[in-house]
C-alpha positions in Angstrom: 71.4 55.9 139.3 74.5 54.6 140.9 75.6 51.5 139.8 79.0 48.9 139.7 80.2 47.1 137.4 83.2 44.4 137.4 86.4 45.1 137.5 85.9 47.8 139.7 84.0 50.2 137.5 81.6 52.4 139.3 79.2 54.2 136.5 77.0 57.3 138.1 73.8 58.0 135.9 72.1 61.6 136.0 69.4 61.8 133.7 66.0 64.3 134.2 62.9 63.6 135.1 61.0 60.7 133.7 58.6 62.8 132.1 61.7 64.6 130.2 62.7 61.0 129.1 59.2 60.3 128.1 59.2 63.1 125.4 59.2 62.2 121.9 62.9 63.1 121.8 66.7 62.2 121.2 68.2 60.5 124.0 71.7 62.1 124.2 74.0 59.6 126.1 77.5 61.8 127.3 79.7 58.5 128.3 82.4 60.7 130.4 85.4 59.2 131.6 86.6 60.8 134.6 90.3 62.6 135.0 93.4 60.8 137.2 92.5 61.5 140.9 89.0 62.4 140.9 85.5 60.5 141.9 82.3 60.5 140.8 81.0 63.6 143.0 83.8 66.2 142.5 83.7 65.6 138.6 80.4 66.7 138.6 81.4 69.6 141.3 79.7 71.7 144.1 79.5 75.2 145.4 82.5 75.6 147.4 82.0 75.2 151.6 84.8 76.2 153.8 87.0 72.9 154.8 85.2 71.4 151.5 88.2 70.1 148.8 89.8 71.9 145.5 88.8 69.1 143.5 84.5 70.2 144.0 86.3 73.7 142.1 87.8 72.5 139.2 84.8 70.7 136.1 81.4 71.3 137.2 80.2 69.0 134.4 77.1 68.8 136.5 76.4 72.3 135.6 77.8 72.6 132.4 75.2 69.7 132.2 72.7 71.8 133.4 73.2 74.7 131.5 72.9 72.6 128.1 69.4 70.7 129.1 68.9 75.0 129.7 70.1 76.3 125.8 69.5 72.9 124.1 66.1 71.4 124.8 65.7 69.7 121.1 67.9 66.1 122.9 66.8 64.9 126.2 70.4 65.1 127.7 72.0 62.3 130.0 75.1 61.8 131.4 77.0 59.1 132.5 80.2 58.7 134.4 82.5 56.0 134.2 84.9 55.7 137.1 87.6 53.6 137.9 89.3 51.8 140.5 92.2 53.7 141.6 90.4 56.7 140.0 92.6 56.5 136.7 91.6 54.9 134.0 95.4 54.2 131.9 96.3 52.2 135.2 92.8 50.3 135.0 93.4 49.8 131.5 97.5 48.2 132.2 95.8 45.7 135.0 92.5 44.6 132.6 92.9 45.3 129.0 89.9 46.7 126.6 88.1 43.7 125.8 85.5 45.1 128.7 84.5 48.4 127.9 82.4 48.0 124.8 80.2 45.8 127.2 80.0 48.7 129.8 78.7 51.5 127.2 76.0 48.7 125.8 75.0 48.2 129.6 74.3 52.2 130.5 72.4 52.4 127.1 70.3 49.3 127.8 68.9 51.6 130.8 67.8 54.2 127.7 65.4 51.0 125.4 62.8 53.2 124.0 64.7 56.2 123.3 66.1 56.9 120.2 69.6 57.4 121.6 72.6 58.6 120.4 76.0 58.0 122.3 79.1 60.6 123.1 82.5 59.0 124.1 84.2 62.8 126.5 86.9 62.3 128.9 89.3 64.4 131.0 93.1 64.0 131.8 93.5 60.0 131.9 89.5 59.8 130.9 90.9 59.9 127.4 92.0 56.7 128.2 88.7 55.1 128.2 87.8 56.4 124.6 91.1 55.2 122.7 90.3 51.8 125.1 86.6 51.6 123.1 88.3 52.1 120.4 90.8 49.7 120.0 88.1 47.1 120.6 86.6 48.0 117.6 87.0 47.7 114.6 85.3 50.2 112.9 83.3 53.1 115.9 79.4 52.1 115.8 78.1 54.2 113.9 75.8 54.8 117.5 78.7 57.1 118.5 77.7 60.5 116.7 80.4 62.5 118.8 83.7 61.9 120.8 85.4 64.7 122.5 89.0 65.2 124.5 89.2 67.6 126.6 93.2 67.5 126.4 93.2 63.7 126.9 94.4 62.2 124.4 97.8 61.6 125.5 97.1 57.7 124.5 96.9 58.5 120.7 98.8 56.1 118.5 98.7 55.9 114.7 100.1 52.2 115.1 96.7 51.0 116.3 94.4 53.1 114.2 93.2 55.6 116.1 93.5 58.4 113.1 93.0 56.3 110.0 89.4 54.6 112.3 88.5 58.7 113.1 88.5 59.5 109.8 86.1 56.5 108.8 84.0 57.3 111.2 83.9 60.9 110.3 83.2 60.0 106.5 80.3 57.5 107.9 77.7 59.8 108.5 77.1 64.0 108.6 76.3 63.5 112.4 79.3 62.5 113.9 82.2 65.2 115.3 85.0 65.4 116.7 86.4 67.9 118.9 89.4 68.3 120.2 90.6 70.2 123.1 94.7 70.8 124.2 97.4 73.8 125.3 101.1 73.6 125.0 101.6 71.5 128.4 104.9 70.8 127.8 106.2 74.5 127.9 103.7 74.3 131.1 106.5 74.5 134.4 105.0 73.1 137.6 107.9 73.7 140.8 109.8 75.8 137.6 110.1 72.3 135.4 108.3 70.9 132.9 106.7 67.4 133.6 105.4 66.3 129.9 107.4 66.0 127.1 106.6 67.5 123.8 106.0 64.2 121.8 103.9 63.0 124.7 102.0 65.6 126.2 98.1 66.6 124.7 100.0 69.6 122.6 102.6 66.5 120.8 99.6 64.0 120.6 97.7 66.8 119.2 99.7 67.7 116.2 100.4 64.1 115.6 97.0 63.3 114.8 96.2 66.5 113.2 99.1 65.9 110.8 97.7 62.2 109.8 94.6 64.1 109.4 95.8 66.7 107.0 96.6 63.0 104.4 91.8 63.3 104.3 91.3 66.3 105.3 91.6 69.8 103.9 91.9 72.2 107.6 91.1 75.8 107.9 93.4 77.0 110.6 93.3 80.6 112.7 94.6 81.9 115.6 93.2 84.7 118.1 94.3 85.2 121.8 96.1 82.5 121.2 93.8 79.9 120.9 94.7 77.8 117.8 91.6 77.0 115.8 91.9 73.6 112.9 88.8 72.9 111.9 87.3 70.7 108.7 84.4 69.5 107.4 82.4 72.2 107.6 82.8 72.0 111.6 82.8 68.9 112.5 86.4 68.6 113.4 87.7 70.9 115.0 91.1 71.0 117.1 91.4 73.9 119.5 95.0 74.0 120.9 95.5 76.9 123.1 99.7 78.4 123.1 101.1 78.7 126.7 103.7 81.1 126.4 103.1 82.0 130.1 104.1 78.6 131.0 100.6 78.0 133.0 99.0 75.4 133.9 95.9 75.2 132.1 95.0 71.6 132.4 92.0 71.6 133.8 91.3 75.4 133.3 90.3 73.7 129.5 87.7 71.8 131.2 86.3 74.6 133.8 86.2 77.7 130.7 82.9 75.8 129.5 85.1 73.3 127.7 83.1 70.8 128.2 79.2 73.1 127.6 81.9 73.3 124.0 82.9 70.5 122.9 79.0 69.3 122.8 78.2 71.9 120.8 81.1 72.4 118.1 80.1 72.1 114.3 76.4 73.1 115.2 74.1 76.3 115.4 74.9 76.3 118.7 78.2 76.7 118.9 79.6 79.8 120.9 76.3 81.1 121.7 75.3 82.2 124.4 79.1 81.5 126.2 82.8 81.9 125.3 85.1 78.8 125.6 88.1 79.5 127.5 85.9 82.6 129.1 83.9 83.2 131.8 81.9 80.1 133.6 78.1 80.2 132.2 77.5 77.8 134.0 78.4 80.2 138.1 73.9 80.4 138.4 73.9 76.7 138.5 76.3 75.7 140.0 74.5 73.6 143.9 75.6 72.8 147.4 
């Protein structure tokens, strides 16, 4: 299902067969905000053929969703892809503000009126701007949202907008609520021999700022293995996974490609790291379609 919402928002909903939706299982609706410069089709991904654009081989949210459906059968997984006009949520938001974003979410949720519905806000790169816009439009994060995941996408985190306070209140409101934060040391990465984000403005800096605020109200357990820092609280319901970058590589979308979307949906659950490894080989390789 593909439709437009004004001003300039394209929504593509991928759901399993009606028989799966008719089963007496919860429906897990994942609202995935697209990264800058990527279309829905590129975000879904495909097996590359000669002449295909390289963007089709970056995220593979389609194949990672198929993996989740095969391995997590206690819920029906639906993904709604949100594409902004100009392929940039930050630019769209500067023009249009945040007031309409909750209505977009409600419009998609209304497609499943007879389902026991839970929502996930998820997004990569500039897609994080959509998530923060949703938060900015609410005094409190709605109870229907049970998972929030930033896939190297929290550039817009701002203490002045009470982002951490809202997230903490939401986490404390229900033991079902989970937060996953993926980032890497982007301020250390080089593009054409030069850095391209500031220490404070990249996802590494924003994640550490968020983590510092969270530590005022939560107790974290921290460990580092193979250059991956893991900071966990509330028995895994809060998880920051921060990749060190001594080789100064650009790992922005690698975090998504290497099972990052799968991991962002399973952290803090018994299925975390079962049958796949975050930053490991693609667990979904055989599920990529032409």
